[in-house]
C-alpha positions as CSV (number, residue, x, y, z in Angstrom):
1,M,3.6,-12.6,7.0
2,I,4.4,-12.6,3.0
3,L,4.6,-9.5,1.3
4,K,4.4,-9.2,-2.4
5,I,4.9,-6.4,-4.1
6,L,2.2,-6.2,-7.3
7,G,3.1,-2.5,-8.1
8,N,5.7,-0.1,-6.8
9,N,5.6,3.0,-8.7
10,G,3.6,6.4,-8.5
11,P,2.2,8.3,-9.6
12,F,2.5,6.5,-13.0
13,P,3.9,3.3,-13.8
14,A,7.5,2.7,-15.2
15,A,7.4,1.1,-18.6
16,N,6.2,-2.4,-18.2
17,G,5.4,-1.3,-14.2
18,A,2.6,-1.1,-12.2
19,C,1.3,1.5,-9.3
20,S,1.2,0.8,-5.5
21,G,-0.4,-2.8,-5.1
22,Y,0.6,-4.9,-2.2
23,L,-0.6,-9.0,-1.7
24,L,-0.1,-9.6,1.9
25,S,-0.7,-13.3,3.3
26,S,-0.6,-14.8,6.8
27,D,2.2,-17.9,7.2
28,S,-0.7,-20.2,7.0
29,G,-1.8,-19.0,3.6
30,K,-5.1,-19.1,5.0
31,T,-5.5,-14.9,4.4
32,R,-4.7,-12.6,1.7
33,V,-5.2,-9.2,1.8
34,L,-4.6,-6.6,-1.3
35,I,-3.7,-3.3,0.1
36,D,-3.9,-1.1,-2.8
37,C,-5.0,-1.6,-6.7
38,G,-3.2,1.0,-8.8
39,P,-2.9,0.7,-12.5
40,G,-1.1,-2.5,-13.6
41,V,-1.9,-4.6,-10.9
42,L,-4.8,-6.3,-11.8
43,S,-2.7,-8.4,-14.5
44,R,-0.2,-9.3,-11.3
45,L,-2.7,-10.4,-9.5
46,M,-4.5,-12.7,-11.6
47,A,-1.1,-14.7,-11.8
48,E,-1.8,-15.1,-8.2
49,D,-4.9,-17.3,-9.2
50,C,-6.9,-15.8,-5.7
51,L,-9.8,-13.8,-7.0
52,E,-12.0,-16.6,-5.2
53,T,-10.0,-16.6,-2.2
54,L,-8.8,-13.4,-1.5
55,D,-10.2,-12.1,1.7
56,A,-10.3,-8.5,1.0
57,V,-9.0,-5.3,-0.7
58,I,-7.6,-2.7,1.1
59,L,-7.4,0.9,-0.7
60,T,-5.5,3.6,1.3
61,H,-7.5,6.5,-0.7
62,L,-9.4,6.9,-3.9
63,H,-6.4,8.4,-6.2
64,Y,-6.4,6.8,-9.6
65,D,-2.9,5.4,-8.9
66,H,-4.0,3.1,-6.0
67,M,-7.3,1.9,-7.2
68,S,-8.0,2.2,-10.8
69,D,-7.1,-1.1,-11.6
70,M,-10.8,-1.7,-9.2
71,L,-12.8,-1.3,-12.4
72,P,-11.2,-3.7,-14.6
73,L,-11.2,-5.7,-11.4
74,Q,-15.4,-5.9,-11.3
75,Y,-15.4,-7.2,-14.8
76,A,-13.1,-10.2,-13.7
77,L,-15.2,-10.9,-10.9
78,Q,-18.2,-10.5,-13.1
79,F,-16.6,-13.4,-15.8
80,N,-15.2,-15.3,-12.5
81,P,-17.8,-14.9,-9.5
82,R,-17.3,-15.4,-6.1
83,K,-19.6,-17.1,-3.6
84,K,-19.4,-13.9,-1.7
85,A,-18.9,-10.2,-2.8
86,L,-15.2,-8.7,-2.1
87,P,-15.1,-6.7,1.3
88,V,-13.4,-3.4,0.2
89,Y,-12.4,-1.3,2.4
90,A,-11.6,2.4,1.5
91,P,-12.5,6.4,2.3
92,E,-15.7,7.5,1.5
93,E,-14.2,10.5,-0.5
94,P,-13.8,11.8,-2.9
95,E,-17.6,10.7,-3.3
96,A,-17.3,10.8,-7.3
97,V,-14.3,7.9,-7.3
98,A,-16.5,6.2,-4.3
99,D,-19.3,5.6,-6.2
100,L,-17.4,3.6,-9.4
101,L,-17.2,0.9,-6.7
102,R,-20.6,0.8,-5.7
103,R,-21.2,-2.6,-7.2
104,P,-22.5,-5.8,-6.8
105,C,-19.4,-7.3,-6.9
106,F,-17.9,-5.2,-4.1
107,D,-19.1,-4.8,-0.2
108,L,-17.8,-1.6,0.9
109,W,-16.9,-1.0,4.4
110,P,-14.8,2.1,6.0
111,A,-12.1,2.1,6.6
112,E,-12.1,1.2,10.6
113,D,-10.1,-0.9,12.3
114,V,-11.1,-4.6,11.7
115,T,-10.3,-8.3,11.9
116,I,-9.8,-9.7,8.5
117,G,-9.0,-13.7,8.8
118,E,-6.2,-14.0,10.9
119,M,-5.0,-10.5,10.8
120,R,-5.7,-7.4,12.5
121,V,-5.6,-3.9,10.8
122,S,-5.6,-0.6,12.1
123,F,-5.7,2.8,10.7
124,T,-4.6,6.1,11.1
125,A,-5.1,9.4,8.7
126,A,-2.4,10.2,6.6
127,R,-1.3,13.5,5.4
128,H,-2.5,14.1,1.8
129,P,-4.6,15.9,-0.6
130,V,-7.4,13.8,-0.3
131,P,-8.5,11.7,2.6
132,T,-6.0,9.0,3.0
133,N,-4.8,6.4,5.2
134,A,-1.8,4.6,6.7
135,V,-2.2,0.8,7.6
136,R,-1.0,-1.2,10.3
137,V,-1.2,-5.1,10.0
138,E,-0.7,-7.3,12.7
139,C,-0.4,-11.3,12.2
140,D,1.8,-13.9,13.2
141,G,3.5,-12.2,16.1
142,A,5.0,-9.5,13.7
143,C,3.8,-6.1,12.7
144,F,3.2,-4.8,8.8
145,V,2.7,-0.8,8.1
146,F,2.4,1.4,5.1
147,T,2.5,4.9,5.3
148,G,0.1,5.2,2.4
149,D,0.8,8.3,0.7
150,T,2.1,11.1,3.2
151,N,4.1,14.2,4.4
152,E,5.6,14.2,7.9
153,D,2.9,14.0,10.0
154,A,3.4,13.0,14.1
155,L,0.5,10.9,14.1
156,V,1.2,8.7,11.4
157,E,5.3,8.4,12.8
158,L,3.9,7.0,16.1
159,F,1.3,4.4,14.5
160,C,4.7,3.2,12.9
161,D,6.2,2.5,15.9
162,G,7.9,-0.7,16.3
163,A,7.3,-2.2,12.9
164,S,8.8,-5.2,11.7
165,L,8.5,-3.5,8.0
166,L,7.6,-0.4,7.3
167,L,6.3,0.0,3.4
168,A,6.9,4.1,2.8
169,D,5.5,6.2,0.7
170,C,9.0,7.4,-1.0
171,G,7.3,9.7,-3.7
172,L,10.0,12.4,-4.1
173,S,13.5,13.6,-3.8
174,E,15.1,15.3,-0.9
175,A,15.5,18.2,-3.3
176,D,12.0,17.9,-4.7
177,H,10.7,17.8,-1.0
178,S,8.4,20.7,0.6
179,F,6.6,21.0,3.9
180,T,3.6,20.8,1.8
181,A,4.4,18.2,-0.5
182,P,2.1,15.2,-0.8
183,H,4.4,13.2,-0.7
184,L,7.4,11.8,1.9
185,S,10.9,12.4,0.6
186,A,13.4,9.3,0.5
187,L,15.2,10.6,3.3
188,L,12.1,11.6,5.3
189,C,11.5,8.0,4.9
190,G,14.9,6.7,6.4
191,R,14.5,9.3,9.4
192,L,10.6,7.6,9.6
193,A,11.9,4.5,9.8
194,E,14.6,5.0,12.6
195,R,13.2,7.3,14.9
196,A,9.9,4.6,14.0
197,G,12.2,2.1,15.2
198,A,11.6,-0.2,12.3
199,K,13.4,-3.4,11.8
200,R,12.8,-2.9,8.2
201,L,12.4,-0.2,5.7
202,L,11.1,-0.8,1.9
203,L,11.0,2.5,-0.2
204,T,7.7,2.6,-2.7
205,H,5.8,5.2,-4.8
206,L,9.2,5.2,-6.9
207,N,8.0,8.3,-9.5
208,P,9.8,6.9,-12.9
209,K,11.1,10.3,-13.0
210,Y,13.9,9.5,-10.1
211,D,16.8,7.2,-10.2
212,P,15.9,4.5,-7.8
213,M,19.4,4.1,-6.7
214,L,19.7,7.9,-5.5
215,L,16.4,7.7,-3.8
216,L,17.7,4.4,-2.1
217,D,21.2,6.6,-1.3
218,E,19.4,9.4,0.4
219,A,16.9,7.1,2.5
220,R,20.1,4.6,3.8
221,A,22.0,8.1,4.7
222,A,19.2,8.0,7.4
223,F,18.6,4.0,7.3
224,P,21.0,2.0,6.4
225,A,19.4,-0.9,6.1
226,A,16.6,0.1,3.5
227,E,15.7,-1.2,0.7
228,L,13.8,-0.6,-2.4
229,A,10.1,-2.6,-3.1
230,E,11.1,-4.8,-6.1
231,L,8.7,-5.5,-8.5
232,G,7.4,-8.8,-7.9
233,G,9.6,-9.2,-4.8
234,V,8.4,-11.1,-2.0
235,Y,9.6,-10.3,1.7
236,Y,9.1,-12.5,4.9
237,I,7.8,-10.4,7.6
């Protein structure tokens, strides 16, 4: 599989940045799925020229930094109509936000295990203030896992087991983390990757208030091979 980072910030974008957005493609290029569509992601998605061929959008949850560009995406689809509505897999709450996605250009589906083209996709609930899912995609003999936004959770850790590439929510520094926080710290991302036996770790959901290199140092204390998810970066899984 091939992962392209269309957005790596949260809960707001850095200057010239973008929030959560990840384009995952099969090796053949016949299956392409967008995971999350936060502020700034749509402009980068347009550069991929894949509105007609995109197989689905998966929204880990309905906080605005993970889904707000779905709103202008509906306009893009009105002016560039697809033969079929775009499948969107997402939680059904908060209901007021979910209602914003009930448009003719979107075909809404619950976040349940599904096969999308060449990809086998599964979900598990994560720890966050609203219904949120971690996402696991198996394809081309490899396994990609995105934690979504979460704090420490035993089920999420099991879900990450053996990931070829783990994309983890690095929303906090260790100094700012607590048991009740809505995000992992950088150090906890490293520990998660180590305990899950992940082959690679990418840190994402980078809060612009932090120096990303300090977060990277924290993660590498537990998982020396940790990397930052670079905006526009392409990673082979």
